[in-house]
N, C-alpha and C positions, 0 to 999 in steps of 0.2 A: 204522118205525124204533123200537127200543127207548128208553126214557127213559134219559137221561144218568146217572142214579143208581141204575139197577136193581140193579148189583152191590153196593151198599152195604146191600142186604136182610140182614136178621137183625142186623146190627149197627147200623143206624139204621132207625127206622120212619118212615112218611110223615110223621107230625106233627112228629117232630124234624127231619127233612129241612127241612120248611117254616120252622121255627123258625131254625136255622142259615143257610138262604138269606137271610133278612132281618136277621140280627144284624150290626151294624155293628162292625166291627174296625179300630182304627188301628195301623198299623205304623210306628213311629218308628225308621227306619234302614232302607235297602234293601241292606245287606250279607247278612248271614245272614238278614235279613228278607225278601230275594227268594226264598230256597228255601220260607221259611215260607208266603208269599204263594201260591206255587204249589201247595203241598201243601194249604193251606186252601182254595184255590179249587177243586181237583179234588175234595176231600171235599163240598163243598157251600156254603161260606161265599161268597156272590156280592156283598156289600156291603163292599168293602176300601178303605181310605184309606191311602195310602203318603207319607211325608214324608222327603224326603232332598235335601241339595244337593250331593252328590258326583257326579263322572262316573266311568265305568266304567275301570279300569286294567288291564292284562295282568296283574298280580299277583292280581287278584280271580278269575280264571278257573280256578284250582284248586279253588274251593269256593263260589263264588257263582253264581247263576242268570243268568249273561250268555255271550255269544258273542264270538268274535273281532271281528266285525262291529260289536259295540257298544262297542268301545274308543273312550274320548273322548266318548262319547254320555252324556247326563245319565242317572243310574241310573233315576230314577222314570219316564222317557220310554221306556228300553228295557225296563223291566218291565212297564209298562202295555201294550206292543205285545205282549209274549209272553203275557200273561195274557189279553188280549182274543182272541188268535189261539186260546186254548184254550176260552174261552166268551165269545162276542161279546155276549151278553146280560147279562153281569155288569157291576155298578155300580162300576167301579174309578176312584177318583179319585186324583189325584196333586198334591203340592206340591213344586215344584222349588226347595226352599229348606231351610236348617238349622232345627231347633227351638231357639229363644231365649226368653230370659225375657220378651220383648215379644210373642210370638205363641204361645207355648204353651198359654194359656188359650183362644184361639179355636180353634186346630187340634184340641184334645182334645176339645172340646164335641161332643156328638152321638153319642158312641161308648159301646158297653157293655162293651167289653175292649179292651186296649192291649197291644202288644208293644213292649218297651223294648229296642231293639237298637242304642243309640246308643253311640258311643265315649266312655269316661269321660276325656276330654281336658278337661273343664270340670265345673261343678257342675250342668250342664243334666240329666243323667240322673237325679241325685237330686231335682232339681226337678220332672222329669217325674213320678216316682214320687208326690212329695207332692201335686201337683196332681191326681192320678188318684184319690188317696185322699181328697181334699176332694170330688171329684165322685162318689164311690161307684163308681169304675171300677177292677176289678182289672186289674193290669198283670204281664205276664210277662216275666221276664229269660231268655233263652236264651243258652247258652254253648257253644261248640264246643270239645270236650276232645280232639279228634283221634280217638283210638279209643274215645271216650266222648261222653256228652252230659249236660248239666245244665240245669234250669230252675228258677228260684226265682219264687214268685209273691207279689206284694205286693197284698194286699187292704185294703178299707177299715177293717178292724179289727186288721190284722196290725201287728207292728213293721216298720220300715223297714230297708233295707241302711245307713242311717246308723248303725246299731248296731254296724257292724262298723268304723267310722271311728275310727282312732287318730290321738291328738294328735301333730302333727308329720310324720306320714305321708301320703303322697298316696294317695288312695282310687282303686282301679281294678278292673277285672274279675278281677285276680290276688287281690285281697282276699277276694273271693267264693270263688274256687277253693280257696285256703289255708284258709278256713273249713270248706268241706266236706271237704276232705282231713283236716284235723285232727279234725272230728267223727266221720268214718268210722273213722279209727284208734281214737279215744276208745272207740267202741262195739263194738271188736273185728271190725271189717271194713275193714282197712287196704288201700288202694288202691296197692300200691308202684309200678306202672307210673306212676301219676299224680304221686306224690311225687317220683319221679326226673324227670319232665318239668318239674316246677315248680322243682326244684333246678337243672337244667340251664339252664332259663330265665332264672332269677335270675343265674346266673353266666355268662351270655353276655357277651363283651367290649364288644359293641355294644348300644346300647339299641334293640331292635327290637320290632315288634308281636309279640304271641303267636302260635306255631306252631299252624295249624290244617289240618285234612284235610276234603275233600269227605264222608267217612265221617260225620264229626261234624256237618257242616251238615244232612244228611238225616235223620241219626238225631234230632237236636233238633228239627227241623222236625215230625216226626211225633209227638214228645212235646207239643210246643206245640199242635198241631191237636187231640189228645186232651183236653188240658186245656181249650181253647177250647170244644170240645163240652161238656165237663161243666159248665162255666160257663154256657153258654147254655141248657142243659137243666136248670139248677138241681141238678146234683149235687155232690157234696162235692168239694173240692179241698184239697190240703195247701198251707198259707200259711207265708210265712217266719216263723221260723227253719227250718221243715221245708223239704224240698226233693225234686225228682224227679232221680233219678240213673240212668244206664244206661252199661253198659260191655260192649264185645265180649268182655272177658276174663271174664264171667260173673257179675259181682256182681249 
């Protein structure tokens, strides 16, 4: 039987494959993180910790890595079962809880990179970044833009997303997407499709979660795994205020 990662050849050498196998990654949030987890595992990251206190809902099925039978099941448990069905030898650790000010230090310890896929319903996501910076752990923020994808990377030496916080306004994922959209227009590469989505979302009558597509989930997962690979193998990565952006419209 051929080795699991034989088809990674030319893109990943044997030494790099061994490095990423033992490279501990923390996933904060098992929503979009569920897609990133599988992409990372299939690529060769076999040391993954997942933290989330949510259960699977039917509204997750359009873009997250769950099935109908997983509805009402704890996300981390459903995801662990799926990942271990792909690679039973992988070291998949789960914590069925939400990250809080009280447990964040303990849960982050021991990892070399992190994915911040937390909901911006509190200041915990920014605290997550701050704690990772203090521990010299680079942290990736993935954003599902529907027909596109976005990743920002907070490194120990970079500025943080706090630089986008405006007095009197609630900080959210939208704040980051608006920054990127404005940046790209300023530098002569306007993403009108994205600007239109932002406008329409802001003007929705109901206060709803941002619209997201399965396309964006898989696209951003690939971007995150590429960045994780570069971090693990000590290649250069772009850190915030720079960002990684990809669109099916060709930018």
